[in-house]
Z-matrix of the N, CA and C atoms (Angstrom, degrees):
N
C 1 1.356
C 2 1.558 1 100.21
N 3 1.437 2 113.54 1 139.06
C 4 1.485 3 121.79 2 178.06
C 5 1.517 4 108.03 3 -126.04
N 6 1.347 5 112.38 4 145.27
C 7 1.433 6 115.63 5 174.30
C 8 1.369 7 107.13 6 -129.90
N 9 1.408 8 124.17 7 136.28
C 10 1.390 9 127.45 8 -175.28
C 11 1.537 10 110.08 9 -139.68
N 12 1.228 11 118.35 10 149.14
C 13 1.460 12 124.20 11 177.28
C 14 1.599 13 104.27 12 -102.68
N 15 1.477 14 110.37 13 109.88
C 16 1.402 15 109.28 14 179.83
C 17 1.510 16 111.70 15 -99.62
N 18 1.332 17 117.94 16 5.70
C 19 1.377 18 121.27 17 178.61
C 20 1.525 19 113.59 18 -86.75
N 21 1.286 20 114.33 19 171.94
C 22 1.572 21 117.21 20 175.05
C 23 1.483 22 119.41 21 -79.24
N 24 1.343 23 119.25 22 -17.11
C 25 1.365 24 119.64 23 -176.80
C 26 1.501 25 112.41 24 -103.41
N 27 1.265 26 120.47 25 151.75
C 28 1.483 27 124.30 26 -178.59
C 29 1.431 28 111.65 27 -74.45
N 30 1.239 29 123.89 28 141.90
C 31 1.464 30 127.32 29 174.64
C 32 1.429 31 115.34 30 -142.02
N 33 1.382 32 115.43 31 149.62
C 34 1.457 33 121.17 32 175.71
C 35 1.491 34 109.23 33 -84.50
N 36 1.304 35 118.05 34 134.87
C 37 1.547 36 122.65 35 174.64
C 38 1.520 37 110.98 36 -121.26
N 39 1.253 38 118.29 37 125.79
C 40 1.536 39 119.80 38 172.94
C 41 1.493 40 107.91 39 -104.04
N 42 1.265 41 117.02 40 133.27
C 43 1.422 42 122.69 41 -175.38
C 44 1.573 43 105.89 42 -130.18
N 45 1.230 44 116.77 43 129.91
C 46 1.525 45 124.59 44 178.27
C 47 1.455 46 105.96 45 -116.93
N 48 1.373 47 110.45 46 132.84
C 49 1.551 48 114.70 47 -178.64
C 50 1.547 49 106.55 48 -122.98
N 51 1.346 50 114.99 49 160.36
C 52 1.418 51 117.66 50 -176.77
C 53 1.548 52 109.16 51 -145.27
N 54 1.178 53 117.68 52 134.40
C 55 1.560 54 119.56 53 -176.55
C 56 1.537 55 107.68 54 -141.69
N 57 1.308 56 117.85 55 121.53
C 58 1.460 57 118.45 56 172.45
C 59 1.486 58 106.49 57 -98.08
N 60 1.328 59 110.94 58 117.23
C 61 1.494 60 116.53 59 -171.30
C 62 1.540 61 104.66 60 -90.35
N 63 1.224 62 112.94 61 125.84
C 64 1.668 63 116.31 62 175.97
C 65 1.479 64 105.71 63 -111.67
N 66 1.433 65 127.30 64 -59.54
C 67 1.365 66 123.89 65 -179.42
C 68 1.556 67 113.51 66 63.26
N 69 1.349 68 116.40 67 29.45
C 70 1.460 69 116.75 68 177.74
C 71 1.558 70 101.98 69 -143.78
N 72 1.331 71 112.74 70 162.47
C 73 1.449 72 118.52 71 -179.30
C 74 1.593 73 109.34 72 -59.19
N 75 1.366 74 117.00 73 141.72
C 76 1.445 75 114.00 74 -179.96
C 77 1.584 76 123.08 75 -49.56
N 78 1.359 77 112.91 76 -42.01
C 79 1.490 78 116.64 77 176.03
C 80 1.534 79 114.08 78 -63.77
N 81 1.304 80 117.24 79 -33.02
C 82 1.431 81 122.60 80 -175.59
C 83 1.575 82 102.20 81 -72.28
N 84 1.221 83 117.54 82 -53.97
C 85 1.522 84 123.13 83 175.20
C 86 1.550 85 110.87 84 -49.55
N 87 1.171 86 116.35 85 -52.13
C 88 1.545 87 119.59 86 -175.54
C 89 1.521 88 110.14 87 -61.14
N 90 1.274 89 116.09 88 -39.92
C 91 1.410 90 122.18 89 -177.57
C 92 1.545 91 114.51 90 -65.41
N 93 1.383 92 116.13 91 -40.59
C 94 1.457 93 123.34 92 -171.96
C 95 1.561 94 105.76 93 -146.19
N 96 1.244 95 119.69 94 70.91
C 97 1.505 96 123.95 95 -178.94
C 98 1.525 97 113.85 96 -57.23
N 99 1.254 98 112.64 97 -53.68
C 100 1.445 99 117.85 98 -178.20
C 101 1.526 100 111.50 99 -58.28
N 102 1.371 101 117.09 100 -50.03
C 103 1.398 102 121.85 101 -178.67
C 104 1.508 103 110.15 102 -60.83
N 105 1.362 104 116.38 103 -36.89
C 106 1.467 105 115.01 104 -169.40
C 107 1.590 106 109.56 105 -75.23
N 108 1.434 107 112.93 106 -28.10
C 109 1.412 108 114.45 107 177.15
C 110 1.549 109 118.05 108 -77.98
N 111 1.331 110 114.52 109 -7.12
C 112 1.434 111 124.40 110 175.33
C 113 1.519 112 111.19 111 -64.06
N 114 1.335 113 114.67 112 -30.30
C 115 1.488 114 121.16 113 -174.13
C 116 1.503 115 113.42 114 -92.28
N 117 1.257 116 122.91 115 -2.45
C 118 1.459 117 127.45 116 173.88
C 119 1.481 118 113.25 117 -80.78
N 120 1.417 119 111.93 118 125.51
C 121 1.556 120 114.27 119 -179.24
C 122 1.472 121 99.49 120 -120.32
N 123 1.442 122 113.22 121 141.60
C 124 1.428 123 120.12 122 179.85
C 125 1.534 124 108.30 123 -128.11
N 126 1.265 125 113.67 124 154.78
C 127 1.483 126 124.97 125 177.77
C 128 1.548 127 115.32 126 -138.21
N 129 1.231 128 117.98 127 132.91
C 130 1.477 129 121.24 128 171.49
C 131 1.492 130 111.85 129 -86.49
N 132 1.292 131 117.29 130 114.60
C 133 1.467 132 125.35 131 178.78
C 134 1.478 133 110.91 132 -77.21
N 135 1.400 134 120.52 133 158.25
C 136 1.511 135 120.72 134 -178.73
C 137 1.548 136 108.99 135 -60.53
N 138 1.361 137 118.34 136 -31.11
C 139 1.357 138 122.11 137 -177.12
C 140 1.509 139 117.94 138 -67.51
N 141 1.434 140 111.69 139 -18.44
C 142 1.445 141 118.86 140 175.76
C 143 1.578 142 108.18 141 112.23
N 144 1.245 143 117.99 142 -13.20
C 145 1.468 144 129.55 143 178.56
C 146 1.473 145 109.18 144 -64.02
N 147 1.318 146 120.57 145 145.09
C 148 1.563 147 126.61 146 176.71
C 149 1.517 148 97.21 147 -107.94
N 150 1.334 149 117.89 148 121.15
C 151 1.443 150 128.06 149 171.09
C 152 1.534 151 109.38 150 -101.02
N 153 1.270 152 124.25 151 128.53
C 154 1.323 153 129.99 152 173.29
C 155 1.472 154 117.14 153 -123.97
N 156 1.355 155 119.45 154 144.38
C 157 1.424 156 124.31 155 177.48
C 158 1.539 157 106.36 156 -140.66
N 159 1.211 158 114.66 157 162.19
C 160 1.479 159 120.78 158 177.03
C 161 1.547 160 108.12 159 -115.94
N 162 1.359 161 115.47 160 129.46
C 163 1.527 162 118.28 161 176.71
C 164 1.515 163 109.72 162 -62.61
N 165 1.278 164 117.51 163 129.11
C 166 1.420 165 120.40 164 176.57
C 167 1.476 166 115.74 165 -67.15
N 168 1.311 167 124.27 166 145.29
C 169 1.472 168 127.22 167 175.19
C 170 1.533 169 111.28 168 -76.63
N 171 1.362 170 116.77 169 -28.60
C 172 1.313 171 128.51 170 -175.01
C 173 1.391 172 117.84 171 -162.25
N 174 1.422 173 119.44 172 163.95
C 175 1.515 174 117.92 173 -175.49
C 176 1.580 175 115.23 174 -64.30
N 177 1.316 176 113.10 175 -20.80
C 178 1.565 177 114.34 176 179.30
C 179 1.438 178 113.60 177 -84.70
N 180 1.386 179 121.72 178 -12.20
C 181 1.479 180 121.72 179 178.83
C 182 1.500 181 107.84 180 -77.11
N 183 1.437 182 120.85 181 138.38
C 184 1.388 183 124.78 182 177.70
C 185 1.551 184 116.29 183 -60.26
N 186 1.242 185 117.00 184 140.33
C 187 1.582 186 120.16 185 172.45
C 188 1.571 187 104.27 186 -79.20
N 189 1.373 188 112.31 187 124.69
C 190 1.405 189 123.67 188 -176.13
C 191 1.593 190 114.17 189 -116.79
N 192 1.267 191 121.34 190 135.69
C 193 1.446 192 124.49 191 -167.09
C 194 1.517 193 107.77 192 -135.60
N 195 1.313 194 123.18 193 143.29
C 196 1.455 195 126.27 194 174.55
C 197 1.473 196 109.72 195 -140.27
N 198 1.338 197 121.84 196 149.52
C 199 1.477 198 125.56 197 172.68
C 200 1.417 199 108.46 198 -128.39
N 201 1.345 200 118.51 199 148.79
C 202 1.416 201 125.72 200 172.00
C 203 1.560 202 104.37 201 -133.94
N 204 1.337 203 113.63 202 126.25
C 205 1.459 204 117.00 203 176.35
C 206 1.467 205 110.02 204 -159.62
N 207 1.239 206 112.59 205 177.36
C 208 1.564 207 125.88 206 -176.87
C 209 1.502 208 105.70 207 -116.02
N 210 1.326 209 114.85 208 145.15
C 211 1.552 210 117.25 209 173.02
C 212 1.570 211 104.92 210 -128.47
N 213 1.358 212 116.79 211 122.16
C 214 1.435 213 123.76 212 -174.73
C 215 1.527 214 104.82 213 -117.11
N 216 1.349 215 114.80 214 114.00
C 217 1.530 216 120.14 215 179.38
C 218 1.518 217 114.92 216 48.37
N 219 1.246 218 117.79 217 45.93
C 220 1.428 219 124.39 218 177.88
C 221 1.422 220 114.89 219 81.72
N 222 1.235 221 121.55 220 0.05
C 223 1.514 222 124.60 221 173.38
C 224 1.456 223 113.28 222 -119.64
N 225 1.371 224 122.32 223 149.22
C 226 1.453 225 122.24 224 177.27
C 227 1.428 226 104.29 225 -76.14
N 228 1.310 227 118.18 226 146.54
C 229 1.405 228 123.08 227 -177.23
C 230 1.654 229 106.18 228 -145.72
N 231 1.201 230 107.05 229 167.44
C 232 1.486 231 122.90 230 175.80
C 233 1.558 232 112.26 231 -103.92
């Protein structure tokens, strides 16, 4: 999503975003949604980005990561 001010005057824009982090196969999440979410770990980075990973059940399970962030005029922002 992009937001731009095409007018001549400066304005303040507040944006709220939401992400439901699953990081599991769709069938596994649908079968046990609450249980699946118990294994997601999140971390707020100094840049303001939220980094999420899912604890693996075993060494053969792939390591999955997701990031959620906003970029303001080419810089990450909060």
